[in-house]
N, CA and C of each residue as an Amber inpcrd file, in Angstrom:
protein
   405
 116.6520000 129.2540000 207.1750000 115.4380000 128.8840000 206.4880000
 114.6270000 130.1460000 206.2980000 114.2360000 130.4320000 205.0770000
 113.3980000 131.5880000 204.7650000 112.0480000 131.0990000 204.2790000
 111.0030000 131.8710000 204.5430000 109.6560000 131.4820000 204.1660000
 108.9230000 132.6540000 203.5480000 107.8820000 132.3640000 202.7950000
 106.9910000 133.3840000 202.2710000 105.6050000 132.7540000 202.1980000
 104.5780000 133.5290000 202.5180000 103.2170000 133.0200000 202.4060000
 102.9320000 132.7020000 200.9460000 102.2870000 131.5860000 200.6850000
 101.9570000 131.1970000 199.3140000 100.9350000 132.1620000 198.7430000
 101.2490000 132.7260000 197.5950000 100.3640000 133.7230000 197.0070000
  99.8580000 133.3360000 195.6320000 100.1650000 132.1500000 195.1650000
  99.8060000 131.7890000 193.8070000  98.9050000 130.5640000 193.7740000
  98.2430000 130.3710000 192.6550000  97.4040000 129.2040000 192.4340000
  98.2510000 128.1460000 191.7570000  98.1410000 126.8900000 192.1530000
  98.9790000 125.8340000 191.6280000  98.1810000 124.8940000 190.7500000
  98.7490000 124.5230000 189.6180000  98.1360000 123.5280000 188.7460000
  98.7280000 122.1770000 189.1160000  97.8810000 121.2140000 189.3800000
  98.3480000 119.8810000 189.7620000  98.4100000 118.9830000 188.5370000
  99.3470000 118.0240000 188.5070000  99.3450000 117.0400000 187.4290000
  98.0150000 116.2910000 187.4440000  97.5580000 115.8570000 186.2850000
  96.2590000 115.1960000 186.1770000  96.1140000 114.0300000 187.1390000
  97.1660000 113.2590000 187.3440000  97.0940000 112.1010000 188.2410000
  96.8310000 112.5240000 189.6750000  97.2580000 113.7140000 190.0600000
  97.0720000 114.1600000 191.4320000  95.7490000 114.8980000 191.6200000
  95.0790000 115.2830000 190.5480000  93.8510000 116.0650000 190.6540000
  92.6420000 115.2200000 191.0140000  92.7820000 113.9090000 191.0450000
  91.6720000 113.0140000 191.3490000  91.0070000 113.3520000 192.6770000
  91.7810000 113.7170000 193.6810000  91.2370000 114.0200000 194.9980000
  90.6240000 115.3940000 195.0930000  90.4500000 116.0920000 193.9720000
  89.8630000 117.4270000 193.9370000  90.6670000 118.4250000 194.7710000
  91.9710000 118.2960000 194.7530000  92.8060000 119.2490000 195.4750000
  92.7250000 120.5920000 194.7750000  92.5800000 121.6420000 195.5430000
  92.5370000 122.9760000 194.9610000  93.3630000 123.9050000 195.8220000
  94.3820000 124.5110000 195.2440000  95.1950000 125.4720000 195.9690000
  94.7330000 126.8580000 195.5590000  94.3440000 127.6520000 196.5080000
  93.9020000 128.9910000 196.1860000  94.8710000 129.9960000 196.7740000
  94.7520000 131.2080000 196.2910000  95.6540000 132.2610000 196.7420000
  95.4410000 132.5500000 198.2200000  96.5140000 132.8070000 198.9330000
  96.4590000 133.1760000 200.3410000  96.4280000 134.6800000 200.4680000
  96.3790000 135.1970000 201.6750000  96.3720000 136.6280000 201.8800000
  97.7000000 137.2350000 201.4410000  97.6600000 138.4500000 200.9190000
  98.8750000 139.1220000 200.4730000  99.7750000 139.4180000 201.6630000
 101.0720000 139.4680000 201.4200000 102.0210000 139.8100000 202.4750000
 102.9040000 138.6350000 202.8090000 103.9750000 138.9190000 203.4830000
 104.9310000 137.8700000 203.8390000 104.6750000 137.3660000 205.2420000
 104.9800000 136.0990000 205.4650000 104.8800000 135.5230000 206.8020000
 106.0180000 136.0670000 207.6520000 105.8470000 136.0470000 208.9480000
 106.9200000 136.4490000 209.8480000 108.0920000 135.4990000 209.6610000
 109.2830000 136.0440000 209.5780000 110.4660000 135.2080000 209.4040000
 111.2950000 135.2650000 210.6770000 111.5950000 134.1240000 211.2390000
 112.4090000 133.9810000 212.4350000 113.4990000 132.9800000 212.1110000
 114.6120000 133.0310000 212.7680000 115.6430000 132.0260000 212.4950000
 115.0850000 130.6170000 212.6370000 115.1590000 129.8530000 211.5710000
 114.7830000 128.4460000 211.5530000 113.3000000 128.1730000 211.7420000
 112.4220000 129.1990000 211.7050000 110.9910000 128.9320000 211.8090000
 110.1910000 130.0770000 211.2070000 108.9440000 129.7940000 210.8870000
 108.0270000 130.8210000 210.3930000 106.6060000 130.3300000 210.6110000
 105.6690000 131.2730000 210.6990000 104.2530000 130.9420000 210.9060000
 103.3920000 131.7890000 210.0000000 102.2430000 131.2500000 209.6440000
 101.2540000 131.9950000 208.8740000  99.8860000 131.3760000 209.1320000
  98.8340000 132.1170000 208.8070000  97.4680000 131.6330000 209.0110000
  96.6630000 131.7120000 207.7260000  95.7530000 130.7610000 207.5740000
  94.7520000 130.8000000 206.5300000  93.4880000 131.3710000 207.1530000
  92.3370000 131.1110000 206.5760000  91.0950000 131.6590000 207.1240000
  90.6770000 130.9810000 208.4240000  91.0670000 129.7200000 208.6380000
  90.6900000 128.9800000 209.8490000  91.8920000 128.4740000 210.6340000
  92.9140000 127.9530000 209.9290000  94.0440000 127.2940000 210.5770000
  95.3280000 128.0960000 210.4310000  96.2550000 127.8590000 211.3630000
  97.5900000 128.4470000 211.3200000  98.6080000 127.3170000 211.3250000
  99.7500000 127.5540000 210.6570000 100.8410000 126.5820000 210.7000000
 102.1260000 127.2920000 211.1230000 102.9400000 126.5590000 211.8660000
 104.2850000 126.9910000 212.2270000 105.2320000 125.9230000 211.7150000
 106.2040000 126.3500000 210.9120000 107.1420000 125.4330000 210.2850000
 108.5030000 125.6250000 210.9350000 109.1560000 124.5200000 211.3180000
 110.4770000 124.5640000 211.9380000 111.4300000 123.7310000 211.0890000
 112.6240000 124.2880000 210.8310000 113.6100000 123.5570000 210.0600000
 114.8890000 124.3380000 209.9030000 115.7770000 123.8300000 209.0550000
 117.0550000 124.4720000 208.7720000 117.3110000 124.3870000 207.2800000
 117.6760000 125.5150000 206.6600000 117.8980000 125.5190000 205.2190000
 116.6100000 125.1360000 204.5140000 116.6710000 124.1400000 203.6480000
 115.4810000 123.6530000 202.9410000 114.9020000 122.3930000 203.5840000
 115.3920000 122.0490000 204.7840000 114.9030000 120.8840000 205.5200000
 113.8230000 121.3140000 206.5020000 112.6750000 120.6650000 206.4380000
 111.5800000 120.9300000 207.3730000 111.5630000 119.8070000 208.3990000
 111.7140000 120.1790000 209.6690000 111.6560000 119.2010000 210.7520000
 110.2180000 118.8670000 211.1030000 109.4190000 119.9100000 211.3650000
 108.0420000 119.6740000 211.8040000 107.1370000 120.8330000 211.4110000
 105.8510000 120.5520000 211.4140000 104.8220000 121.5620000 211.1740000
 103.8040000 121.4330000 212.2980000 103.5220000 122.5610000 212.9670000
 102.5170000 122.5980000 214.0260000 101.2740000 123.2860000 213.4820000
 100.1240000 122.6620000 213.7000000  98.8420000 123.1920000 213.2440000
  98.0550000 123.6620000 214.4560000  97.5210000 124.8680000 214.3870000
  96.6180000 125.3970000 215.4160000  95.4060000 125.9880000 214.7110000
  94.4040000 126.3170000 215.4730000  93.1890000 126.9270000 214.9330000
  93.1290000 128.3750000 215.4050000  92.6620000 129.2800000 214.5530000
  92.5890000 130.6830000 214.9230000  91.6980000 130.8910000 216.1450000
  90.6490000 130.0890000 216.2430000  89.7220000 130.1900000 217.3690000
  89.1870000 128.8060000 217.7000000  89.2570000 128.4220000 218.9590000
  88.7280000 127.1260000 219.3790000  89.7660000 126.0200000 219.3030000
  89.2850000 124.7870000 219.4350000  90.1680000 123.6290000 219.4450000
  90.1070000 122.8700000 218.1260000  91.0330000 121.9550000 217.9450000
  91.1250000 121.1550000 216.7260000  90.3900000 119.8330000 216.8770000
  89.7590000 119.4270000 215.7940000  89.1220000 118.1100000 215.7290000
  89.3010000 117.5680000 214.3290000  89.5660000 116.2770000 214.2190000
  89.7500000 115.6360000 212.9220000  91.1550000 115.0970000 212.7890000
  91.6410000 115.0320000 211.5510000  92.9890000 114.5640000 211.2460000
  93.8160000 115.7630000 210.8040000  94.9790000 115.9480000 211.4280000
  95.8830000 117.0080000 210.9900000  96.5890000 116.5580000 209.7320000
  96.8720000 117.4910000 208.8220000  97.5720000 117.1360000 207.5940000
  98.5460000 118.2420000 207.1870000  99.5650000 117.8610000 206.4490000
 100.4720000 118.7750000 205.7670000 100.5950000 118.2470000 204.3450000
 100.4420000 119.1310000 203.3830000 100.4860000 118.7990000 201.9690000
 101.5020000 119.7120000 201.3220000 102.3430000 119.2060000 200.4270000
 103.3060000 120.0890000 199.7700000 103.2390000 119.9750000 198.2670000
 103.5830000 121.0730000 197.6180000 103.8410000 121.0600000 196.1850000
 105.2040000 121.6860000 196.0150000 106.0120000 121.0950000 195.1890000
 107.3300000 121.6500000 194.9200000 107.3000000 122.3370000 193.5700000
 108.3710000 123.0180000 193.2450000 108.4110000 123.7320000 191.9770000
 108.4090000 122.7980000 190.7740000 108.5710000 121.4930000 190.9630000
 108.4680000 120.5580000 189.8430000 107.1500000 119.7810000 189.8760000
 106.2230000 120.1840000 190.7380000 104.8900000 119.5980000 190.7570000
 104.7150000 118.3720000 191.6290000 105.7560000 117.9070000 192.3020000
 105.6620000 116.7340000 193.1650000 104.8270000 117.0600000 194.3940000
 104.0220000 116.1330000 194.8290000 103.1970000 116.3610000 196.0120000
 103.4960000 115.3000000 197.0560000 103.6630000 115.7380000 198.3150000
 103.8200000 114.8470000 199.4540000 102.6770000 115.1090000 200.4160000
 102.3390000 114.1300000 201.2180000 101.1970000 114.2610000 202.1210000
 101.5220000 113.5730000 203.4340000 101.3670000 114.2990000 204.5280000
 101.5570000 113.7660000 205.8760000 100.2660000 113.9770000 206.6440000
  99.8820000 112.9930000 207.4630000  98.6570000 113.1320000 208.2520000
  98.8330000 112.4310000 209.6000000  98.0130000 112.8350000 210.5600000
  98.0300000 112.1440000 211.8410000  97.4510000 110.7560000 211.6350000
  97.9060000 109.7960000 212.4200000  97.4140000 108.4270000 212.2680000
  96.0890000 108.2200000 212.9980000  95.7680000 109.1170000 213.9130000
  94.5200000 109.0010000 214.6640000  93.7680000 110.3230000 214.6430000
  92.4690000 110.2260000 214.7030000  91.6190000 111.4150000 214.7580000
  91.7490000 112.0400000 216.1460000  91.8530000 113.3680000 216.1860000
  91.9600000 114.0730000 217.4620000  90.6840000 114.8670000 217.6950000
  90.4470000 115.2220000 218.9440000  89.2740000 116.0160000 219.2730000
  89.5730000 116.8930000 220.4830000  89.2750000 118.1830000 220.3710000
  89.4210000 119.0930000 221.4900000  90.8450000 119.4150000 221.8960000
  91.8110000 119.3110000 220.9620000  93.2040000 119.6310000 221.2940000
  93.5540000 121.0260000 220.7830000  94.5740000 121.6330000 221.3930000
  94.9510000 122.9950000 221.0050000  95.9210000 123.0310000 219.8320000
  96.6850000 121.9440000 219.6180000  97.6150000 121.9090000 218.4880000
  97.9090000 120.4720000 218.0860000  98.3560000 120.3320000 216.8410000
  98.7960000 119.0490000 216.2980000 100.1770000 119.2910000 215.7050000
 101.1450000 118.4390000 216.0340000 102.4970000 118.5530000 215.4970000
 102.7700000 117.3370000 214.6180000 103.1540000 117.6000000 213.3740000
 103.4960000 116.5240000 212.4500000 104.9910000 116.5640000 212.1630000
 105.6780000 115.4460000 212.3500000 107.0960000 115.3310000 212.0150000
 107.1990000 115.1050000 210.5150000 107.7590000 116.0630000 209.8040000
 107.8970000 115.9730000 208.3510000 109.2840000 115.4400000 207.9900000
 110.3350000 115.9850000 208.6020000 111.7140000 115.5280000 208.4070000
 112.0570000 115.2360000 206.9480000 111.8840000 116.2530000 206.0910000
 112.1050000 116.1110000 204.6550000 112.8260000 117.3330000 204.1120000
 113.7140000 117.1160000 203.1310000 114.3470000 118.2070000 202.3950000
 113.4710000 118.5400000 201.1970000 113.2740000 119.8290000 200.9540000
 112.4300000 120.2770000 199.8520000 113.2290000 121.1420000 198.8900000
 112.8600000 121.1360000 197.6140000 113.4660000 122.0950000 196.6940000
 113.0160000 123.5130000 197.0740000 113.8140000 124.5100000 196.7230000
 113.4190000 125.8970000 196.9530000 112.0870000 126.1580000 196.2690000
 111.2840000 127.0050000 196.8530000 109.9650000 127.4180000 196.3640000
 108.8860000 126.3550000 196.5300000 109.1510000 125.3380000 197.3350000
 108.1040000 124.3750000 197.6710000 107.0820000 125.0820000 198.5530000
 105.8420000 124.6660000 198.4590000 104.7740000 125.2590000 199.2590000
 104.1740000 124.1830000 200.1490000 104.1440000 124.4520000 201.4570000
 103.5250000 123.5420000 202.4220000 102.2120000 124.1460000 202.8690000
 101.1560000 123.3530000 202.8670000  99.8560000 123.7810000 203.3660000
  99.4670000 122.8340000 204.4940000  98.7740000 123.3410000 205.5010000
  98.3660000 122.5000000 206.6110000  97.0360000 122.9310000 207.1890000
  96.3960000 122.0090000 207.8500000  95.1110000 122.2620000 208.4920000
  94.5410000 120.9630000 209.0240000  93.2400000 120.9080000 209.1180000
  92.5520000 119.7220000 209.6170000  91.5380000 119.2580000 208.5770000
  91.2830000 117.9450000 208.5620000  90.3300000 117.3580000 207.6390000
  89.5610000 116.2440000 208.3530000  88.4870000 115.7770000 207.7370000
  87.6480000 114.7630000 208.3670000  88.1070000 113.3370000 208.0980000
  89.0670000 113.1500000 207.1610000  89.5760000 111.8100000 206.8840000
  91.0500000 111.9080000 206.5220000  91.6930000 110.7870000 206.2460000
  93.1270000 110.7910000 205.9580000  93.4400000 110.8030000 204.4720000
  92.4450000 111.0060000 203.6260000  92.6680000 111.0200000 202.1830000
  92.8350000 112.4460000 201.6830000  93.7150000 112.6600000 200.6870000
  93.8150000 113.9980000 200.1080000  92.4760000 114.4480000 199.5510000
  92.1730000 115.7140000 199.6930000  90.9170000 116.2730000 199.2060000
  90.9710000 117.7850000 199.2170000  89.8330000 118.4340000 199.2430000
  89.7670000 119.8830000 199.2850000  89.7540000 120.3170000 200.7470000
  90.6480000 121.2170000 201.0880000  90.8270000 121.5980000 202.4800000
  90.4810000 123.0600000 202.6930000  89.3550000 123.3170000 203.2750000
  88.9400000 124.6880000 203.5570000  89.7120000 125.2540000 204.7400000
  90.0690000 126.5300000 204.6670000  90.6670000 127.2240000 205.7920000
  92.1300000 126.9650000 206.0330000  92.7870000 126.2180000 205.1530000
  94.1840000 125.8460000 205.3600000  95.1070000 127.0700000 205.3050000
  96.3070000 126.8950000 205.8440000  97.3500000 127.9160000 205.7750000
  98.4750000 127.3760000 204.8980000  99.0800000 128.2280000 204.0840000
 100.1590000 127.8070000 203.2040000 101.3630000 128.7260000 203.3450000
 102.5390000 128.1260000 203.2140000 103.7780000 128.8840000 203.3390000
 104.7690000 128.3490000 202.3120000 105.5570000 129.2370000 201.7050000
 106.5390000 128.8490000 200.7030000 107.9250000 128.8030000 201.3350000
 108.6840000 127.7560000 201.0190000 110.0380000 127.6080000 201.5410000
 111.0040000 128.1910000 200.5060000 111.7810000 129.1750000 200.9230000
 112.7200000 129.8390000 200.0250000 114.1450000 129.4190000 200.3320000
 114.9870000 129.4170000 199.3240000 116.4030000 129.0660000 199.5260000
 117.1190000 130.1840000 200.2550000
Protein backbone atom coordinates (compact mmCIF):
# COMPACT_ATOMS: atom_id res chain seq x y z
CA UNK A 1 0.00 0.00 0.00
CA UNK A 2 1.45 3.36 -1.02
CA UNK A 3 0.22 6.75 0.15
CA UNK A 4 0.72 10.42 -0.62
CA UNK A 5 -0.54 13.46 1.26
CA UNK A 6 -3.46 15.04 -0.61
CA UNK A 7 -2.22 18.17 -2.32
CA UNK A 8 -5.09 19.15 -4.58
CA UNK A 9 -8.50 20.79 -4.30
CA UNK A 10 -11.43 18.53 -5.19
CA UNK A 11 -14.62 19.50 -6.98
CA UNK A 12 -17.62 17.63 -5.61
CA UNK A 13 -20.67 16.63 -7.66
CA UNK A 14 -23.53 19.08 -7.09
CA UNK A 15 -25.55 16.48 -5.16
CA UNK A 16 -22.72 16.05 -2.67
CA UNK A 17 -22.02 19.78 -2.20
CA UNK A 18 -25.18 20.29 -0.13
CA UNK A 19 -23.29 19.66 3.11
CA UNK A 20 -20.82 22.45 2.26
CA UNK A 21 -17.94 20.02 2.01
CA UNK A 22 -14.73 21.78 1.09
CA UNK A 23 -11.45 20.02 0.39
CA UNK A 24 -8.48 22.31 0.61
CA UNK A 25 -4.86 21.78 -0.21
CA UNK A 26 -2.74 20.07 2.45
CA UNK A 27 0.86 20.81 3.30
CA UNK A 28 3.38 20.09 0.55
CA UNK A 29 5.42 16.90 0.79
CA UNK A 30 4.79 13.20 0.98
CA UNK A 31 3.49 11.30 3.98
CA UNK A 32 5.77 8.75 5.60
CA UNK A 33 5.40 5.43 3.81
CA UNK A 34 5.67 2.20 5.79
CA UNK A 35 4.72 -1.29 4.70
CA UNK A 36 0.93 -1.49 4.82
CA UNK A 37 0.48 1.84 6.67
CA UNK A 38 1.03 5.58 6.46
CA UNK A 39 0.33 8.66 8.59
CA UNK A 40 -0.08 12.36 7.99
CA UNK A 41 -1.34 15.42 9.87
CA UNK A 42 -3.54 18.37 9.04
CA UNK A 43 -3.51 21.58 11.07
CA UNK A 44 -5.28 19.95 14.07
CA UNK A 45 -5.75 16.21 13.46
CA UNK A 46 -3.56 13.31 12.34
CA UNK A 47 -4.62 10.09 10.63
CA UNK A 48 -2.91 6.72 10.36
CA UNK A 49 -4.18 4.44 7.61
CA UNK A 50 -3.64 0.66 7.70
CA UNK A 51 -4.31 -1.68 4.80
CA UNK A 52 -2.97 -3.82 1.97
CA UNK A 53 -2.84 -2.84 -1.69
CA UNK A 54 -5.85 -0.59 -2.32
CA UNK A 55 -7.78 -2.05 0.65
CA UNK A 56 -8.05 0.12 3.76
CA UNK A 57 -8.62 -1.83 6.97
CA UNK A 58 -8.80 1.04 9.45
CA UNK A 59 -8.08 4.70 10.04
CA UNK A 60 -6.87 5.98 13.43
CA UNK A 61 -7.50 9.63 14.30
CA UNK A 62 -5.40 11.52 16.86
CA UNK A 63 -5.02 15.18 17.74
CA UNK A 64 -1.72 17.04 17.41
CA UNK A 65 -2.19 18.41 20.93
CA UNK A 66 -4.67 17.41 23.62
CA UNK A 67 -7.49 14.90 23.58
CA UNK A 68 -10.33 14.20 21.15
CA UNK A 69 -13.94 15.20 21.65
CA UNK A 70 -16.89 14.82 19.29
CA UNK A 71 -17.54 12.29 16.53
CA UNK A 72 -14.62 10.79 14.62
CA UNK A 73 -15.07 10.66 10.85
CA UNK A 74 -13.36 9.44 7.68
CA UNK A 75 -14.46 10.86 4.33
CA UNK A 76 -13.20 9.73 0.93
CA UNK A 77 -13.23 10.96 -2.62
CA UNK A 78 -12.16 8.66 -5.39
CA UNK A 79 -10.84 9.58 -8.79
CA UNK A 80 -14.37 9.19 -10.19
CA UNK A 81 -15.91 11.56 -7.63
CA UNK A 82 -17.63 8.98 -5.41
CA UNK A 83 -17.77 9.89 -1.74
CA UNK A 84 -17.98 7.53 1.24
CA UNK A 85 -18.40 8.57 4.86
CA UNK A 86 -17.66 6.68 8.08
CA UNK A 87 -18.28 8.04 11.57
CA UNK A 88 -18.29 6.89 15.16
CA UNK A 89 -21.74 5.92 16.40
CA UNK A 90 -21.25 7.71 19.72
CA UNK A 91 -19.75 11.02 20.73
CA UNK A 92 -16.41 10.67 22.53
CA UNK A 93 -14.78 12.99 25.03
CA UNK A 94 -11.26 13.14 26.43
CA UNK A 95 -9.85 10.17 24.47
CA UNK A 96 -6.39 9.99 22.90
CA UNK A 97 -7.45 8.26 19.66
CA UNK A 98 -10.42 7.05 17.65
CA UNK A 99 -10.17 4.00 15.36
CA UNK A 100 -12.68 3.56 12.55
CA UNK A 101 -12.98 0.21 10.74
CA UNK A 102 -13.27 1.12 7.06
CA UNK A 103 -12.68 -2.32 5.46
CA UNK A 104 -13.15 -1.05 1.89
CA UNK A 105 -11.31 -1.37 -1.43
CA UNK A 106 -10.65 1.96 -3.13
CA UNK A 107 -9.65 2.91 -6.66
CA UNK A 108 -6.09 4.22 -7.01
CA UNK A 109 -5.75 7.94 -6.21
CA UNK A 110 -8.64 7.95 -3.75
CA UNK A 111 -8.21 10.52 -0.99
CA UNK A 112 -9.18 9.79 2.62
CA UNK A 113 -9.62 12.66 5.06
CA UNK A 114 -10.22 12.27 8.79
CA UNK A 115 -10.72 14.27 11.94
CA UNK A 116 -13.38 15.12 14.48
CA UNK A 117 -16.72 16.91 14.11
CA UNK A 118 -19.58 18.01 16.37
CA UNK A 119 -22.24 15.85 14.66
CA UNK A 120 -22.54 12.79 12.41
CA UNK A 121 -23.56 14.68 9.26
CA UNK A 122 -21.14 15.54 6.45
CA UNK A 123 -20.06 19.17 6.60
CA UNK A 124 -17.01 21.42 6.62
CA UNK A 125 -14.21 19.94 8.69
CA UNK A 126 -11.53 22.26 10.00
CA UNK A 127 -8.10 20.86 10.79
CA UNK A 128 -8.59 17.51 9.04
CA UNK A 129 -5.75 15.39 7.66
CA UNK A 130 -5.89 13.91 4.15
CA UNK A 131 -3.93 11.15 2.47
CA UNK A 132 -4.03 9.76 -1.08
CA UNK A 133 -4.02 6.01 -1.72
CA UNK A 134 -1.73 5.08 -4.61
CA UNK A 135 -1.64 1.84 -6.58
